[in-house]
C-alpha positions as CSV (number, residue, x, y, z in Angstrom):
1,X,84.4,67.1,86.5
2,X,85.2,68.7,83.6
3,X,83.5,68.5,79.8
4,X,86.5,70.1,77.6
5,X,87.3,70.3,73.8
6,X,89.8,72.1,71.5
7,X,90.7,73.0,68.1
8,X,93.9,73.6,66.4
9,X,94.9,74.6,62.6
10,X,98.1,74.8,61.9
11,X,98.6,76.1,57.8
12,X,102.1,75.3,56.1
13,X,103.9,75.4,59.3
14,X,103.4,79.4,59.8
15,X,99.9,80.3,60.6
16,X,98.6,78.7,63.8
17,X,94.7,78.8,65.2
18,X,93.6,77.3,68.6
19,X,90.2,77.4,70.5
20,X,89.2,75.7,73.4
21,X,85.8,75.2,75.0
22,X,85.2,73.8,78.6
23,X,82.8,73.4,81.5
24,X,84.2,72.7,84.8
25,X,82.4,71.8,88.1
26,X,83.6,71.9,91.4
27,X,81.9,70.4,94.2
28,X,82.9,72.6,97.3
29,X,80.9,76.0,95.6
30,X,77.4,76.9,96.1
31,X,77.1,77.5,92.2
32,X,79.1,74.3,90.8
33,X,79.0,75.2,87.2
34,X,81.4,77.3,85.1
35,X,82.0,78.0,81.4
36,X,85.3,78.3,80.0
37,X,86.9,79.7,76.7
38,X,89.6,80.8,75.6
39,X,91.8,81.8,71.5
40,X,95.0,81.9,70.6
41,X,97.0,82.9,67.6
42,X,100.6,82.3,66.2
43,X,103.0,83.5,63.3
44,X,105.7,81.2,62.4
45,X,108.1,84.1,60.6
46,X,111.2,82.4,59.1
47,X,108.8,80.5,57.1
48,X,107.8,83.0,55.0
49,X,109.8,83.4,51.9
50,X,111.3,87.4,52.9
51,X,112.7,85.7,55.8
52,X,115.5,84.0,53.3
53,X,116.2,86.8,51.0
54,X,116.6,89.2,53.7
55,X,119.5,87.2,55.2
56,X,117.4,86.8,58.9
57,X,117.3,83.3,58.6
58,X,121.4,83.5,59.3
59,X,120.9,85.0,62.7
60,X,117.3,83.6,64.2
61,X,116.9,79.5,63.4
62,X,112.8,80.3,64.7
63,X,110.8,83.7,65.3
64,X,107.2,83.3,66.2
65,X,105.1,85.8,67.0
66,X,101.9,84.8,68.9
67,X,98.7,86.3,71.5
68,X,95.7,85.1,72.9
69,X,92.5,85.7,75.0
70,X,90.7,83.6,77.5
71,X,88.1,83.1,80.1
72,X,89.2,81.0,83.1
73,X,87.9,79.8,86.4
74,X,89.9,79.8,90.0
75,X,88.7,78.8,92.7
76,X,91.4,80.1,95.4
77,X,92.2,77.9,97.3
78,X,88.8,77.3,99.6
79,X,87.8,74.5,101.8
80,X,85.9,71.3,101.3
81,X,83.0,73.1,103.4
82,X,82.8,76.6,102.4
83,X,79.6,76.8,101.2
84,X,78.1,75.3,104.5
85,X,77.7,76.6,107.8
86,X,79.0,73.6,110.4
87,X,79.0,73.5,114.1
88,X,81.5,71.7,116.2
89,X,81.1,70.2,119.7
90,X,81.9,72.4,123.3
91,X,80.7,72.2,127.1
92,X,78.5,74.4,128.3
93,X,78.0,74.1,132.1
94,X,79.5,71.0,132.0
95,X,76.9,69.9,129.8
96,X,77.6,68.5,126.0
97,X,76.6,71.4,123.4
98,X,76.9,72.2,119.8
99,X,78.3,75.5,118.6
100,X,78.3,77.7,115.7
101,X,81.2,77.4,114.5
102,X,81.6,78.5,111.0
103,X,79.3,80.8,108.4
104,X,78.9,79.5,104.9
105,X,78.1,80.7,101.3
106,X,75.8,78.4,99.2
107,X,75.6,81.3,96.4
108,X,80.1,81.3,96.3
109,X,81.2,80.6,92.7
110,X,83.9,80.8,90.3
111,X,86.2,83.5,90.5
112,X,86.4,84.4,86.3
113,X,89.5,85.4,84.8
114,X,89.6,87.4,81.6
115,X,93.4,86.9,80.3
116,X,95.7,88.7,77.3
117,X,98.9,88.1,76.5
118,X,101.2,89.2,73.9
119,X,104.8,87.6,73.0
120,X,107.1,86.0,71.0
121,X,109.8,83.3,70.8
122,X,112.9,83.1,68.6
123,X,116.0,81.2,68.4
124,X,119.3,82.0,67.8
125,X,122.8,80.1,67.0
126,X,121.1,77.1,65.4
127,X,118.4,77.1,67.8
128,X,121.2,76.4,70.9
129,X,119.6,79.3,72.6
130,X,115.8,80.4,73.0
131,X,114.0,83.3,74.1
132,X,110.5,83.8,74.8
133,X,109.0,87.2,76.5
134,X,105.3,87.7,76.6
135,X,103.0,90.3,77.9
136,X,99.7,89.8,80.0
137,X,97.0,91.3,81.4
138,X,94.8,88.9,83.5
139,X,91.2,90.9,85.1
140,X,90.0,89.3,87.9
141,X,86.3,89.3,88.8
142,X,84.3,87.8,91.3
143,X,87.4,88.0,93.4
144,X,86.6,85.2,96.1
145,X,87.8,86.3,100.1
146,X,87.1,85.9,103.4
147,X,85.0,88.9,104.3
148,X,84.6,89.6,108.3
149,X,81.2,90.5,109.8
150,X,80.1,92.9,112.2
151,X,79.8,90.9,115.7
152,X,76.0,92.3,115.8
153,X,75.9,89.7,113.2
154,X,75.9,86.7,115.3
155,X,77.9,85.1,112.7
156,X,81.4,83.2,113.9
157,X,83.6,83.9,111.4
158,X,84.8,85.4,108.0
159,X,82.8,84.4,105.3
160,X,84.2,83.7,101.6
161,X,82.4,85.5,99.2
162,X,82.8,86.9,95.5
163,X,83.4,90.5,95.7
164,X,85.0,92.9,93.6
165,X,87.7,92.7,91.1
166,X,91.4,93.2,90.3
167,X,94.5,92.6,88.0
168,X,97.3,91.1,87.1
169,X,99.8,92.5,84.0
170,X,103.4,92.2,83.9
171,X,106.4,90.9,81.7
172,X,108.2,87.3,81.5
173,X,111.4,86.6,80.1
174,X,112.4,82.9,79.6
175,X,115.8,81.3,78.1
176,X,116.6,78.2,77.6
177,X,120.3,77.3,76.1
178,X,122.9,74.8,75.8
179,X,125.9,76.4,76.5
180,X,127.9,73.4,76.0
181,X,127.5,70.2,74.5
182,X,130.4,67.5,73.3
183,X,130.6,63.7,73.1
184,X,130.8,63.3,77.0
185,X,130.1,66.6,78.9
186,X,126.4,68.8,78.5
187,X,125.1,72.0,79.6
188,X,121.3,72.6,79.3
189,X,119.8,75.6,81.2
190,X,117.0,78.0,81.7
191,X,116.3,81.2,83.2
192,X,112.8,82.9,84.0
193,X,112.2,86.5,85.3
194,X,108.7,87.7,85.9
195,X,107.5,91.8,86.7
196,X,104.1,91.6,88.1
197,X,101.9,94.5,89.0
198,X,98.6,93.8,91.4
199,X,96.0,96.3,91.8
200,X,92.6,96.1,94.1
201,X,90.1,97.8,91.2
202,X,86.9,97.4,93.1
203,X,85.1,95.5,96.2
204,X,81.5,95.3,96.9
205,X,79.3,97.7,96.8
206,X,79.1,99.2,100.5
207,X,82.3,97.3,101.5
208,X,85.6,99.9,101.7
209,X,87.5,97.5,102.9
210,X,88.8,93.7,103.5
211,X,91.0,93.5,106.8
212,X,92.0,89.5,107.3
213,X,93.5,88.6,110.4
214,X,97.0,86.5,111.0
215,X,96.2,82.7,110.8
216,X,97.1,82.5,114.6
217,X,93.8,83.5,116.1
218,X,95.5,84.0,120.0
219,X,97.5,87.4,118.4
220,X,94.1,89.3,117.6
221,X,96.7,90.3,114.4
222,X,95.1,92.4,111.8
223,X,97.9,93.2,109.5
224,X,96.5,92.6,106.0
225,X,94.3,95.1,104.3
226,X,93.0,95.1,100.9
227,X,91.3,98.3,99.4
228,X,91.3,99.8,96.1
229,X,94.0,101.3,94.4
230,X,96.8,98.8,96.2
231,X,97.8,95.0,95.8
232,X,95.7,92.9,98.0
233,X,97.0,92.0,101.1
234,X,99.1,95.1,101.7
235,X,100.5,95.7,105.0
236,X,98.5,98.0,107.1
237,X,100.6,99.5,110.6
238,X,101.4,102.5,112.6
239,X,104.6,104.2,111.8
240,X,107.0,104.6,114.6
241,X,110.1,106.8,115.4
242,X,112.0,105.0,117.6
243,X,113.0,105.7,120.9
244,X,112.8,109.0,122.8
245,X,116.1,109.1,124.7
246,X,114.9,111.1,127.1
247,X,112.3,108.4,128.6
248,X,112.8,105.5,126.7
249,X,109.4,105.2,125.4
250,X,108.2,104.0,122.2
251,X,107.5,107.1,119.3
252,X,104.5,106.7,117.9
253,X,103.2,108.9,115.1
254,X,99.6,109.3,115.0
255,X,97.5,109.7,111.6
256,X,98.3,113.9,111.7
257,X,102.1,112.5,111.7
258,X,102.6,114.1,115.3
259,X,104.8,112.2,117.8
260,X,103.2,110.3,120.2
261,X,105.3,108.6,123.1
262,X,103.9,105.6,125.1
263,X,104.2,104.4,128.9
264,X,103.0,101.5,129.8
265,X,103.1,101.5,133.9
266,X,102.1,105.3,135.3
267,X,101.0,106.9,138.5
268,X,97.2,107.2,138.7
269,X,95.4,110.6,137.2
270,X,98.3,110.4,134.5
271,X,97.5,109.0,130.5
272,X,99.4,106.6,129.2
273,X,99.7,108.7,126.3
274,X,101.5,111.6,125.5
275,X,102.7,114.4,122.8
276,X,107.0,114.1,122.7
277,X,106.9,117.8,122.2
278,X,105.3,119.6,125.4
279,X,103.9,116.1,127.5
280,X,100.4,117.1,126.8
281,X,97.3,113.6,127.1
282,X,97.4,112.7,124.0
283,X,94.3,110.1,122.2
284,X,95.6,106.7,122.5
285,X,97.2,105.3,118.7
286,X,94.9,102.6,117.3
287,X,95.4,100.5,114.1
288,X,91.9,102.1,113.4
289,X,92.3,105.3,113.7
290,X,96.6,106.1,112.9
291,X,97.8,103.2,110.3
292,X,99.0,103.3,107.3
293,X,99.1,101.3,103.9
294,X,103.2,100.9,104.6
295,X,104.0,98.3,101.8
296,X,102.8,95.3,99.6
297,X,103.1,91.6,100.3
298,X,103.0,90.5,96.7
299,X,106.3,90.3,94.6
300,X,107.1,92.2,91.8
301,X,109.6,90.2,90.4
302,X,109.7,86.3,91.0
303,X,111.8,83.9,88.9
304,X,114.3,80.5,88.7
305,X,117.9,79.3,87.3
306,X,117.9,75.7,86.5
307,X,120.8,74.3,85.3
308,X,121.7,70.7,84.3
309,X,124.8,69.5,84.3
310,X,126.5,65.9,82.5
311,X,129.2,63.7,82.5
312,X,129.4,60.4,81.4
313,X,126.8,58.9,82.9
314,X,127.1,61.4,85.6
315,X,124.0,64.0,86.0
316,X,123.7,67.2,88.3
317,X,121.0,69.7,88.8
318,X,121.1,72.8,90.4
319,X,117.6,75.0,90.9
320,X,117.6,77.9,92.0
321,X,114.1,80.1,92.9
322,X,114.0,84.0,93.8
323,X,111.1,86.7,95.1
324,X,112.2,90.0,94.7
325,X,110.6,93.7,96.0
326,X,108.4,92.2,98.6
327,X,107.7,92.6,102.6
328,X,106.7,90.3,105.2
329,X,105.2,91.7,108.6
330,X,107.2,89.0,110.9
331,X,104.9,89.0,114.1
332,X,106.9,86.6,116.1
333,X,109.5,89.3,116.8
334,X,106.5,91.4,118.4
335,X,106.4,88.4,120.3
336,X,110.5,87.8,120.8
337,X,110.4,91.5,123.0
338,X,107.1,91.3,124.5
339,X,107.6,92.2,128.1
340,X,105.5,89.6,130.3
341,X,106.2,86.4,131.0
342,X,107.9,85.4,127.6
343,X,111.6,84.5,126.3
344,X,112.9,87.8,124.6
345,X,115.6,87.8,122.2
346,X,118.9,88.2,123.4
347,X,118.9,92.1,121.4
348,X,116.3,93.4,124.3
349,X,119.9,93.7,126.1
350,X,120.7,96.9,124.5
351,X,117.6,98.5,125.6
352,X,117.1,101.5,126.8
353,X,118.5,102.0,130.7
354,X,119.5,105.5,131.7
355,X,118.3,109.2,130.1
356,X,120.8,109.8,126.8
357,X,120.9,106.4,125.7
358,X,120.4,105.6,121.7
359,X,118.6,102.0,121.3
360,X,115.7,101.0,119.0
361,X,114.8,99.1,122.2
362,X,112.3,100.8,125.0
363,X,112.7,101.0,128.3
364,X,111.7,97.6,130.0
365,X,108.3,97.7,131.7
366,X,106.9,94.5,133.2
367,X,103.6,93.1,131.0
368,X,104.6,96.0,128.2
369,X,102.7,94.3,125.2
370,X,102.5,97.6,122.7
371,X,105.6,99.5,122.5
372,X,106.5,96.0,120.1
373,X,104.3,95.3,118.4
374,X,102.0,93.0,120.2
375,X,98.5,94.5,120.5
376,X,99.1,97.4,117.4
377,X,100.9,95.9,114.5
378,X,103.8,98.4,114.2
379,X,106.6,99.0,111.3
380,X,109.2,97.8,113.0
381,X,108.4,94.0,112.6
382,X,108.0,94.8,108.9
383,X,111.1,93.4,107.1
384,X,112.0,93.0,103.3
385,X,111.5,89.5,102.0
386,X,113.5,89.2,99.0
387,X,115.6,86.0,98.6
388,X,117.2,83.4,96.8
389,X,116.9,79.7,97.2
390,X,118.6,76.5,96.5
391,X,115.2,74.9,95.8
392,X,117.1,71.5,94.4
393,X,119.6,69.9,94.3
394,X,120.5,66.1,92.9
395,X,123.4,64.3,92.0
396,X,123.0,61.0,90.2
397,X,124.8,58.3,87.9
398,X,123.5,55.7,85.5
399,X,124.4,52.4,85.7
400,X,125.6,51.3,82.2
401,X,123.3,48.7,80.6
402,X,126.7,46.5,80.2
403,X,127.0,45.8,83.8
404,X,123.4,43.8,83.7
405,X,124.2,41.2,81.0
406,X,121.6,39.3,79.2
407,X,119.4,40.2,82.2
408,X,116.1,42.4,81.4
409,X,117.1,45.7,83.3
410,X,117.7,48.3,80.8
411,X,118.4,51.3,83.4
412,X,119.4,51.8,86.9
413,X,120.0,55.5,88.4
414,X,121.3,56.2,91.3
415,X,120.7,59.2,93.2
416,X,120.4,61.4,96.3
417,X,118.6,64.8,95.9
418,X,117.7,67.7,98.3
419,X,115.0,70.4,98.8
420,X,115.3,73.9,100.1
421,X,119.0,73.4,101.0
422,X,119.7,77.1,101.5
423,X,118.4,80.5,100.9
424,X,120.2,83.7,100.9
425,X,118.1,86.7,102.6
426,X,118.3,89.8,105.1
427,X,115.2,88.2,106.6
428,X,115.2,87.9,110.4
429,X,112.6,85.1,110.3
430,X,113.0,81.3,109.7
431,X,111.3,81.6,106.0
432,X,109.8,84.6,103.9
433,X,108.3,82.3,101.5
434,X,105.7,81.2,104.3
435,X,103.1,82.6,105.5
436,X,100.8,81.9,108.5
437,X,97.7,82.3,106.4
438,X,98.3,79.4,104.2
439,X,97.3,79.9,100.4
440,X,95.0,82.3,101.8
441,X,95.4,85.7,98.7
442,X,94.0,88.7,100.8
443,X,96.6,87.1,103.9
444,X,100.1,86.7,102.9
445,X,103.3,88.0,103.9
446,X,102.4,87.2,107.9
447,X,104.3,85.6,109.8
448,X,103.1,85.5,112.8
449,X,105.4,81.8,115.1
450,X,105.4,80.4,111.6
451,X,108.1,77.2,110.9
452,X,110.1,77.7,107.6
453,X,109.4,75.0,104.4
454,X,111.0,71.7,104.7
455,X,114.1,70.1,104.0
456,X,114.4,67.7,102.6
457,X,116.7,64.7,101.6
458,X,116.4,62.0,99.3
459,X,118.2,58.9,97.8
460,X,116.7,56.6,95.9
461,X,117.0,54.4,92.5
462,X,115.5,54.5,89.0
463,X,115.1,50.9,87.6
464,X,114.0,50.5,84.3
465,X,113.0,47.6,82.3
């Protein structure tokens, strides 16, 4: 439920002021009410006398400077029952029982974003090309994140909590154009690109990190880590150094940067972990002791390119979207090379087989679930997620009104359309845009046995009377 109001003021078409105030309530929160506000101002400089006398009106058809500041609320995609502790059914000794399945938080409330935006809009060629350039900074407090609990607490799950703060800042650039326009043909185009920098600035007192497990609980992966000084959900993995040509063992690097090799099955009395340089026993490599903050999962650049072409009664729309500058943990890759009873990808045929072999695939040892990253998240399963997608494609034909005679039909358009028809990417998985953690802000860039976005085809009629 919301109450809101807005006041706009426009003086002579050149000075603009706006203010808004609202109160929102959301039933899934423990503290449901939030009050938010914003204010903005704009100046259309082309309406000033000096603009025409200086000759700038011959170049720019419009030129507006604008700025705004406001406070808004966000719920961060929480579930409907995040504030409640819930129970499920179970069997205990064959007897029907209840089990404590999730812990809620009655104090959960709105994330708050305080956003500053400064920009300008201008048009050239009598408005056929219009540009928009903006700088923004968004400070977010009361960040809603799922915080893992110590096993000793008896809490069965992570708890959604308002903790810490972070910011997003960057630039947005947008251009709208009509490159071609005639009696029978027109081309309208829009291109936009945004650069964003995200950084966690603080967590709750006494909380040094937030580890977000991968959505597939069977894997036990904890590849996303959020700490101050890094973007949210940063990939947290152990670095590796290929395969030892002499032994066929995977090479790992410990926290000190020293090379350690792993042998899955060893004779009694020998260690699975040994230093590469001298063969001495080494402490076991673990994520907690040896992982490093490796790569960001939040894209640095994103945007789209949308084009609509019209020729007489035909129309064609082509929309491309893209994301650049981010990385994905392809957890499925670990499973495809796991040496237990699962099928493997065919590239393991190039595994190490004899001393001197140079390969990225270790010696095959039955039940080895460590060397490929199934038990310890490894850098070998981290890939760039950059992509360009053919997001939407539609072709339509509008039947002329004269074809319907004296009927009440004034418009009939026949069309075919498709979504997610193609993708250009070097990411080896099905879709770099998909996360096993859904919309979780702290668990993006984790792909463990996830399917791609659906490819959809549509045929239809649009009828008007």
